C-alpha positions as a printed Julia matrix, in Angstrom:
140×3 Matrix{Float64}:
 131.16  135.54  160.07
 134.23  133.39  160.45
 132.67  131.5   163.33
 129.56  130.69  161.33
 131.72  129.44  158.47
 133.8   127.32  160.83
 130.67  125.9   162.41
 129.17  125.02  159.05
 132.44  123.47  157.95
 132.61  121.34  161.1
 129.0   120.23  160.68
 129.69  119.31  157.07
 132.73  117.18  158.0
 130.82  115.59  160.85
 127.91  114.64  158.59
 130.2   113.63  155.72
 132.22  111.44  158.02
 129.09  109.56  159.12
 127.66  108.9   155.67
 128.05  105.52  154.13
 128.04  104.55  150.49
 127.02  101.34  148.87
 127.26   99.83  145.4
 124.08   99.88  143.39
 123.43   96.58  141.65
 120.67   96.26  139.1
 118.59   93.15  139.56
 116.02   92.61  136.78
 112.5    91.47  137.65
 111.92   89.32  134.55
 113.41   85.81  134.88
 114.13   85.78  131.14
 116.69   88.54  131.74
 118.31   87.1   134.85
 115.7    87.99  137.44
 114.37   85.82  140.22
 112.59   82.75  138.76
 109.85   83.08  141.38
 108.72   86.31  139.66
 107.53   84.34  136.63
 104.06   83.51  137.92
 103.46   87.09  139.07
 104.56   88.52  135.72
 102.46   86.0   133.78
  99.29   86.64  135.8
  99.82   90.4   135.44
 100.18   90.07  131.65
  97.1    87.86  131.35
  95.05   90.32  133.39
  95.94   93.1   130.92
  95.29   90.99  127.8
  92.11   92.14  126.02
  92.45   89.79  123.04
  90.53   86.55  123.34
  91.97   83.45  121.72
  89.89   81.7   119.08
  88.87   78.15  119.87
  89.65   76.72  116.44
  92.64   74.46  116.0
  92.91   74.94  112.23
  95.44   77.7   111.49
  94.03   78.13  107.96
  90.4    78.54  109.02
  90.38   82.23  108.1
  90.88   81.27  104.45
  87.97   80.3   102.27
  87.26   76.6   101.93
  84.62   77.04   99.22
  86.2    75.98   95.91
  83.63   77.87   93.81
  84.33   81.12   95.66
  88.09   80.55   95.29
  87.64   79.9    91.56
  85.55   83.04   91.11
  88.1    85.21   92.93
  90.95   83.69   90.92
  89.11   84.29   87.65
  88.38   87.92   88.57
  92.05   88.5    89.43
  93.15   87.01   86.1
  90.66   89.13   84.15
  91.82   92.35   85.8
  95.44   91.34   85.3
  94.84   90.67   81.59
  93.08   94.02   81.26
  96.01   95.84   82.83
  98.44   94.07   80.47
  96.31   95.11   77.48
  96.21   98.73   78.66
  99.98   98.86   78.99
 100.53   97.17   75.6
  98.07   99.61   73.98
  99.99  102.55   75.31
 103.47  101.21   74.69
 103.09   98.47   72.08
 101.37   97.35   68.89
  98.3    95.55   70.34
  95.11   97.57   70.47
  92.43   97.6    73.14
  89.2    98.34   71.3
  86.63  100.72   72.75
  83.39   99.24   74.01
  81.66   97.61   76.97
  82.75   94.23   78.27
  81.0    92.08   80.88
  83.43   89.68   82.53
  82.28   87.76   85.57
  81.15   90.23   88.2
  82.68   93.18   86.36
  81.4    95.5    83.67
  84.28   97.25   81.92
  83.75  100.27   79.68
  86.67  101.33   77.5
  86.5   104.74   75.87
  89.07  106.08   73.44
  89.39  109.87   73.67
  91.73  112.48   72.24
  93.74  112.78   75.45
  93.97  109.07   76.19
  91.99  106.03   77.25
  89.25  106.13   79.9
  88.45  102.8    81.53
  85.53  102.45   83.94
  85.38   99.23   85.94
  82.13   98.52   87.79
  81.67   95.65   90.21
  78.1    94.44   89.61
  78.06   92.57   92.9
  78.86   95.53   95.17
  78.09   98.47   92.9
  81.53  100.03   93.38
  83.05  101.81   90.43
  86.62  102.75   89.49
  87.7   105.01   86.65
  91.21  104.88   85.21
  92.48  107.53   82.78
  95.63  106.65   80.85
  96.97  109.61   78.83
  98.69  109.24   75.47
 102.41  109.97   75.39
């Protein structure tokens, strides 16, 4: 048993004496972080090969916005009407001004206001798309 241990110990020292160590130095690949500048073309071509998004050919950065003044006016008017309606609802609940019950047709919207015992029910219907929203505001 002692001879096996001595033999293993000698083999360990023999192998350990012959091993060499070196310093590990990190070298980044990307030239933006200190890597080799010749890697730039390889990295760029690899990124372009993986890119699935195609660039639009237009040079106008605002082309996604509407350029039709009548459409812009209509959208602005609809936003103002809905904003005014929301202000009236809040003032009815918390102020002196009253929002009277009835049906209103404003632009593309048909607004039905119903006064009930529990609160106000407001149904807003978009005549253009047919979508409908109902808002119930309880009394406090």
